[in-house]
N, C-alpha and C positions, 0 to 999 in steps of 0.2 A: 504493500500500500504506500509506504513512504517513497519508494522509487517512482510509482505512478504519479504521486503528487509533485515530486521534484521535476519529472519530465514535463508535466503540465505547466509548471511555473516557468521552466526554461523556454518552452514553446511560446508562451504568452509574451515573455520578455523579449524574445527575438523578433516579434512582429514589427512591421514598419511603424514608426511613431504615429503617422497620420491615422493608422487603423487601430493602434493599441491604446492610445491615451488622449483624452480630450484636452489635457493640459498642454499638449504640444502645440507650438505656434509656427506659422510660416515666417521666416526671416525676411522674405522678399515678397512685395505685393504684386509682382508680375507686370507692373506698368512702368515704374520709375524708381529712382534711388532715394525715396523718402526713407529716412532713418539710417542712411549710409553716407559715408564721406570718403573721398579718394585721398590717399596719402602716398608719400614717396614720389615715384616717377609719374610721367604723364602719358602712359599707355592709354588707349582709348577704350572706354567702357560704354556699352550701349545695351538696349533691351530690344530683343526681337522675338515676337510671339511668346512672351512670357518667360524668355530665357535670357540670362545675363551673358553677354558676349564680351570677352576681353581680347583686344587686338594689339599685337606687338608693334611697337614704334622704335625706330632706330635712335641711338644716342641718348637714351634715358635709363636711369637705374630701375631696379625693381619697383613695380607699381602695385598698389593694394587698394581695393574697394572694401572699406571697413564699416562694420556696424558702429553706430554711435553709442550703443549700449554695451556695457561690459558684462561678461559672463564668467562665473566661477565653476560651479559644479553643474554639469549638464550632459544630456545625450543629444548629439547632433547627427543628422543624416542629410546627405545630399548626393546628387549625381553630377558627373562631369563628362565632357567630351573634349579631348585635347588633340590638337595637331601633333602627330608623333615626332615632329622636329623640335617641339618646344619642351621646356621644363616649367612646371608651375606648382601650385600648392594652395592650401587653405590654412591661414593662420588661426590658431586658437590661443586663448589666454595671452594675447599679445598687446603690446603697448608702444607708445611713442612719447619721448620726453620733449618738453618745451625748451630745455637747455641741456648742454653737455652734462652727462651724469656718469659717475663711476659706480658700477654695481659690483657687489660681492658675489662671486660665482661659487664660493665654497672651496674647501681644501687649500685655503690661502691664496686663491687666485681672484683677481679683479679684472674688470674690463671697462674701458671708457666708451660709452655709447653716445654718439653725436646727436645733437638735437635734430628732431625731424626724422630720425632713423627708426623705421618699424623694426621691432625685435620681438622674439618669442617663439613658441612652439609652432612648427609648420607641419601639417599632414601632407606629405609629398605626393605630387603628380610627376612621375619620373619616366615618361616613355621614350625620351630622346637618347637614353643610354641603355639599350637592350642588354648589354653585357653586365649591367648592374641591376636595373629594373627594381628599384626600391619604392615603388608606388605603395602608399599606405604606411611607409616608415615615418619617423619623426626627425625633422631637422630643426635645430635651434637657430633660427634666423637672427643674424647680427650678433650672436653671442658665442656659443660653444660648438657649433657645427652638428654633425650627426650624433643623435642620442640613441636611436634604435633603427637599424642595427648600429652599433657604435659604443659610445661611452656607457650606456646602460644595458648592454647585453645584445643578444641576437646573433646568430651565426650568419655572416654575410653571404656565404655561398648558398646556404639553404634558403635564406630570405629571397635571394635573387631567383632561385629555381622555382619557388612558390609564386613569386611575382610574375614570372614569365607565363606560368600556367593560368594564373588568375586574371591578369589584366587583359582587357578586350580592346585591341588596337582598332581605332576608327569607329568605336561604338561607345554608347553611354556606359559608364562604370559607376557603381554605387558604393558609397563610403559611409560607415558608421563610426562615430567617435564617442567615447565615454570618458568624462573627466569627473572623478570622485575623490576629493581630497588630494592626496599625493599620487593617486593612480591614474594613468593615462593608457587607454586601450583603443585600438582601431581594428576595423574589418574592411576588406575590399571584396566586393561582390559576395559577401557572406563568409569569406575566409579570414580567420584571425591573422592579424599582421603585428603591429607593435603592442607591447605589453610590458610596462615598467613603472617605476615610481620615481618622482622628482618633486622637490619642494621649492624650486627657485621662484616660480610665479603661480599665484593662486587664482588670479582673475585678470581678464583683459578682453579685448574685442575679437570678433571673428573677421578675418580679412581674406579676400579673394585675390591671389597673386597673378600678375602677368610678369613673367621673368624678363629682365633686361636682355636685349640681344646684341648690345654693343653696336658695331658698325656692319653687322651681317645683313646686307641688303636683301639677300634671298629669303630672309625670315620676316621682312616687313609685311604686315598684313596677316601673318599666321595668327590663328585664333584658339582660344580655350573658352568653353561654355559651361555654365552651371545652371541647374534647375532643381526644383523640389527641395529647397533648403528648409528643413524642419528641425526645430529645437525644443527640447523640454528641459526646463531648469529643475535641478534636484535640490530638495530641501535638506 
């Protein structure tokens, strides 16, 4: 009986937020960027038939379309479709300082973060490096680099192998993110990806990244798209 109850709870918990919980809310209204603010670079963000479209622009740093509201503990689900030549991601618990700020990274390490620099956890969209394929991994933007796989564990070779099998090139991919206290977990198309604990940042905005392309003219106009962004805050 206990096993049946546990299976029922797991099945309910894994349902899409929109179907499983009335407390889940859409982060995007499907029409415009009300409640969002662009930070960092000047990549182009538009709305097409209810989908957020980010378009790469030459000569600009990483760009981010960010929620004005900050989130701490939550479950987030979204879908993305990315040009396989691009690198992208979704920031969670991220921030931007109004002035240059030195932060304590732990273990006796510090880092100076420039004003206006978006920094924080990023759920990777990583199709442009198939030999790595770390989509669903966590990169610490502007601070420590790769956390998972990387500083907080994860076998890089196995993570890549699973990523190759799980990622759908040229198709919509679904991501689930769970942040509970110091725990951060991700899933890509229903397959577990990152799973680790970190205490550096407890709260911040959600941000949709269009990665800088430098002077690569062949990438100008390349796009990444997001839809069905749904979030439930956890108490």
